[in-house]
C-alpha positions as CSV (number, residue, x, y, z in Angstrom):
1,M,124.2,92.2,56.4
2,Y,120.7,93.0,57.7
3,L,119.5,93.1,61.3
4,I,115.8,93.1,62.3
5,I,115.2,95.0,65.5
6,N,111.5,95.6,66.6
7,T,110.4,95.2,63.0
8,F,112.7,97.9,61.8
9,Y,115.6,97.3,59.3
10,F,119.0,98.5,59.8
11,V,121.9,98.0,57.4
12,V,125.1,97.2,59.5
13,P,128.4,96.4,57.9
14,C,129.7,93.0,58.9
15,G,132.9,94.4,60.3
16,M,131.0,96.9,62.5
17,L,128.7,94.0,63.8
18,F,131.9,92.0,64.7
19,T,133.3,95.1,66.5
20,W,130.1,95.8,68.5
21,K,129.8,92.2,69.5
22,W,133.2,92.3,71.2
23,I,132.6,95.7,72.7
24,I,129.5,94.3,74.4
25,I,131.2,91.2,75.5
26,L,134.1,93.4,76.9
27,L,131.7,95.7,78.7
28,L,129.9,92.7,80.2
29,L,133.1,91.2,81.3
30,S,134.2,94.5,82.8
31,W,131.0,94.8,84.8
32,L,131.2,91.3,86.1
33,I,134.8,92.0,87.3
34,A,134.1,95.4,88.7
35,A,130.5,94.8,90.1
36,P,131.6,93.0,93.4
37,S,133.7,96.0,94.4
38,C,130.9,98.5,93.7
39,V,128.1,99.7,96.1
40,Q,129.8,98.0,99.1
41,M,128.3,100.6,101.5
42,R,131.0,100.1,104.1
43,V,134.0,102.0,105.5
44,T,137.2,100.5,106.9
45,D,137.9,100.7,110.7
46,A,140.9,102.6,110.1
47,T,139.0,105.2,108.0
48,A,136.1,105.4,110.6
49,K,138.5,105.7,113.6
50,K,140.1,108.7,112.0
51,E,136.7,110.3,111.4
52,F,135.9,109.8,115.1
53,A,139.3,111.1,116.2
54,D,138.9,114.2,114.1
55,K,135.7,114.9,116.2
56,K,137.6,114.0,119.4
57,L,135.4,111.1,120.1
58,D,136.4,107.6,121.2
59,V,135.3,104.6,119.3
60,R,136.0,100.9,119.4
61,F,135.6,98.3,116.8
62,A,135.0,94.6,117.6
63,Y,134.6,91.3,116.0
64,V,132.6,88.3,117.5
65,Q,132.9,84.7,116.2
66,V,129.5,82.8,116.5
67,N,128.8,79.5,114.8
68,N,131.5,79.9,112.3
69,R,130.4,83.4,111.4
70,T,131.9,86.8,112.0
71,I,129.9,89.7,113.3
72,H,131.6,93.2,113.2
73,Y,130.3,96.1,115.2
74,V,131.2,99.5,116.5
75,V,130.8,101.1,120.0
76,S,131.2,104.7,121.0
77,G,130.4,106.6,124.3
78,K,131.1,105.8,127.9
79,A,131.2,102.1,129.0
80,N,129.0,102.6,132.0
81,L,126.0,104.1,130.3
82,P,122.8,102.5,129.0
83,T,123.3,101.3,125.5
84,L,121.4,102.2,122.3
85,V,121.8,99.4,119.7
86,F,121.3,100.3,116.1
87,I,120.5,97.5,113.4
88,H,120.6,98.8,109.8
89,G,118.4,98.0,106.8
90,S,119.2,96.3,103.4
91,P,121.6,97.0,101.9
92,G,123.8,98.9,104.5
93,S,126.3,98.7,107.3
94,W,126.8,100.3,110.7
95,E,127.9,103.4,109.0
96,A,124.3,104.1,108.4
97,F,124.0,105.4,111.9
98,K,127.3,107.1,112.1
99,Q,125.5,110.5,112.7
100,Y,123.9,109.0,115.7
101,L,127.1,107.5,117.1
102,T,128.9,110.9,117.0
103,D,125.9,113.0,118.3
104,S,126.9,114.9,121.4
105,L,123.5,114.7,123.0
106,L,123.0,111.1,122.7
107,L,126.7,110.4,124.0
108,Q,125.8,112.3,127.2
109,K,123.1,109.7,127.9
110,F,124.0,106.5,126.1
111,R,126.8,104.3,124.9
112,L,126.1,103.7,121.3
113,M,126.4,100.5,119.3
114,A,125.9,99.8,115.7
115,I,126.3,96.4,114.1
116,D,127.0,95.1,110.6
117,R,124.4,92.6,109.9
118,P,125.5,89.1,108.3
119,G,126.5,89.7,104.7
120,F,127.1,93.4,105.0
121,G,129.9,95.6,106.2
122,Y,132.6,93.5,107.6
123,S,130.2,90.8,108.9
124,D,131.2,88.1,106.1
125,F,130.4,90.5,103.4
126,G,128.3,89.0,100.5
127,S,127.2,86.0,102.5
128,A,123.6,86.8,103.4
129,M,121.4,84.8,106.0
130,G,117.6,84.6,106.7
131,L,115.9,86.4,109.5
132,A,115.9,83.4,112.0
133,D,119.6,82.6,111.6
134,Q,120.7,86.3,111.9
135,V,119.0,87.1,115.2
136,P,121.1,84.7,117.4
137,L,124.4,86.1,115.8
138,L,123.4,89.7,116.5
139,F,122.3,88.9,119.9
140,A,125.6,87.3,120.7
141,A,127.3,90.5,119.8
142,I,124.9,92.6,121.9
143,E,125.3,90.1,124.8
144,S,129.1,90.5,124.6
145,E,128.6,94.2,125.5
146,K,126.3,93.6,128.5
147,N,127.2,96.1,131.3
148,G,124.4,95.9,133.7
149,K,122.6,98.9,132.4
150,P,119.4,98.9,130.1
151,M,119.6,98.2,126.5
152,Y,117.5,99.7,123.9
153,L,117.0,98.4,120.3
154,V,116.7,100.7,117.2
155,G,116.1,99.2,113.7
156,H,115.5,100.7,110.3
157,S,113.7,99.0,107.4
158,I,114.6,95.2,107.4
159,G,116.3,96.1,110.7
160,G,112.7,96.3,112.0
161,P,111.7,92.7,111.8
162,I,115.2,91.8,113.2
163,V,114.2,93.9,116.2
164,I,110.8,92.3,116.5
165,K,112.3,88.8,116.3
166,M,114.8,89.7,119.0
167,I,112.4,90.9,121.5
168,Q,110.3,87.8,120.9
169,D,113.2,85.5,121.3
170,F,114.9,87.3,124.2
171,P,111.9,88.6,126.4
172,G,113.1,90.8,129.4
173,W,116.5,91.6,127.7
174,F,115.7,95.1,126.2
175,A,114.2,98.1,127.9
176,S,112.4,99.3,124.6
177,A,112.5,98.8,120.9
178,T,112.2,101.6,118.3
179,I,111.3,100.7,114.6
180,L,112.0,103.2,112.0
181,A,110.1,102.5,108.7
182,G,110.1,98.8,109.5
183,S,109.1,96.1,107.0
184,I,107.4,93.8,109.6
185,A,104.1,92.7,108.1
186,Y,103.9,89.9,105.4
187,I,100.5,91.0,104.2
188,H,101.9,94.3,103.2
189,E,104.9,93.2,101.4
190,P,105.1,93.9,97.7
191,K,105.4,90.6,95.6
192,E,108.6,91.6,93.7
193,Y,108.8,88.4,91.7
194,W,111.7,90.0,89.6
195,R,114.1,89.3,92.7
196,Y,113.9,85.4,92.3
197,P,115.9,85.2,89.0
198,L,118.5,87.5,90.5
199,R,119.5,84.9,93.0
200,Y,120.8,82.5,90.5
201,F,123.5,82.1,87.9
202,P,124.0,84.1,85.7
203,F,121.6,86.9,86.7
204,R,122.9,87.3,90.3
205,Y,126.4,88.3,89.1
206,L,124.9,91.4,87.4
207,L,124.1,92.8,90.9
208,P,127.0,95.0,92.3
209,G,128.4,94.7,95.9
210,A,125.9,94.8,98.7
211,L,123.0,94.5,96.4
212,R,123.5,91.0,96.0
213,P,123.3,89.7,99.5
214,S,120.6,92.4,99.9
215,N,118.4,90.7,97.2
216,D,119.1,87.2,98.7
217,E,118.0,88.1,102.2
218,I,114.9,90.1,101.1
219,V,113.6,87.0,99.3
220,D,113.9,85.0,102.4
221,F,112.7,87.5,104.7
222,K,109.4,87.9,102.8
223,K,108.8,84.3,103.5
224,E,109.9,84.4,107.1
225,L,107.7,87.3,108.1
226,K,104.8,84.8,108.3
227,H,106.6,82.9,111.1
228,L,107.3,86.2,112.8
229,D,103.6,87.0,112.9
230,K,102.9,84.0,115.0
231,D,105.0,85.0,118.0
232,Y,104.0,88.6,118.8
233,Y,102.2,87.2,121.9
234,K,105.9,86.6,123.3
235,I,106.7,90.3,123.2
236,K,106.9,92.2,126.6
237,T,109.0,95.0,125.5
238,P,107.6,98.6,124.9
239,V,107.7,99.4,121.2
240,T,107.7,102.7,119.3
241,F,107.0,102.8,115.6
242,I,108.1,105.8,113.4
243,H,107.1,106.0,109.8
244,G,106.7,108.4,106.9
245,D,103.3,108.5,105.3
246,K,105.0,108.8,101.8
247,D,107.2,105.8,102.2
248,G,107.4,104.2,98.7
249,F,109.5,101.3,99.8
250,V,107.7,100.1,103.0
251,S,104.2,101.0,103.4
252,I,103.0,102.8,106.5
253,N,100.5,100.1,106.9
254,N,103.3,98.0,108.5
255,M,103.3,100.5,111.4
256,F,99.5,100.2,111.7
257,Y,99.8,96.4,111.6
258,G,102.3,96.3,114.3
259,E,100.5,98.8,116.5
260,Q,97.3,96.6,116.2
261,K,99.1,93.4,117.0
262,L,100.6,94.9,120.1
263,K,98.2,97.3,121.5
264,N,96.6,95.0,124.1
265,Q,99.9,93.5,125.5
266,V,102.6,96.2,125.7
267,R,103.0,99.9,125.6
268,V,102.9,101.0,122.0
269,E,103.6,104.4,120.4
270,A,103.0,105.1,116.7
271,I,104.3,108.3,115.2
272,T,103.6,109.3,111.6
273,I,105.8,111.9,109.9
274,P,103.7,113.7,107.3
275,G,105.3,113.7,103.8
276,A,108.3,111.5,104.8
277,N,109.8,108.7,102.7
278,H,111.7,105.6,103.7
279,F,115.0,107.5,104.7
280,I,113.8,109.0,107.9
281,P,116.8,108.1,109.9
282,W,118.7,110.7,107.9
283,T,116.1,113.2,106.6
284,Y,114.5,113.4,110.0
285,F,117.7,112.9,112.3
286,E,116.7,115.4,114.9
287,L,113.1,114.3,115.4
288,I,114.3,110.7,115.8
289,R,117.3,111.7,117.9
290,N,115.1,113.6,120.3
291,K,112.6,110.7,120.6
292,L,115.5,108.4,121.3
293,L,116.7,110.8,124.1
294,R,113.4,110.0,125.8
295,V,113.3,106.3,125.6
296,N,112.8,104.5,128.9
């Protein structure tokens, strides 16, 4: 029989066409079965505990139930120290900040806490939530670790607007906020219309693992950033922005935007890393670690 593909003609035996049809169907079914277990970007508590033990470090894993949702988080360091709270981007999990939670210099000064945001890690994996719905759950986990010492927020990428929303909604709770390559400005968000079909059947099932809740929440976050913009006047917490000027995912204009919004009401610092991309928590670990050592 004859197949027409892009105006070119190919002669394919009927038997071969039948075989290829079933091969394609089999591959698609295999992908649909395997995809949910791929790209989960998380590590079990048992595995992580062994990694910490190998470094002779204590670590504690906890689960908090809030409004029928589960929030999973990790804490390392001495219980009586001020706390650095890390909030990951999308997709991701607390493990994104493992290097910070095991750093000897940070552990001398801070207790370190990293949270799995809703839909990621072991916080109801796969079931994403919008910005406004996430913040109260994350705050409940943080509040459960209150020890009478200052708490400092650190957020990367989508963790950035989470941090902004948290210091808007809970003024006076945090001593400072550090935003790493944060996507906080709706006017600088790329349109990415291709994300919308991927929220619905059957296309969403083509996304593997953590990419599915990531796509879901990013679509919602883009809309919610407009609401975030209205409440900057509530912020009383000092904010530090750190951003690479070669960030291809989140424009450095987000940092300039945040700096402009806050410059007349709180202490703001904006740090540009020349030549850096979106992955500064890992590629510029020492620079960021050293900055966190000086938060106050």
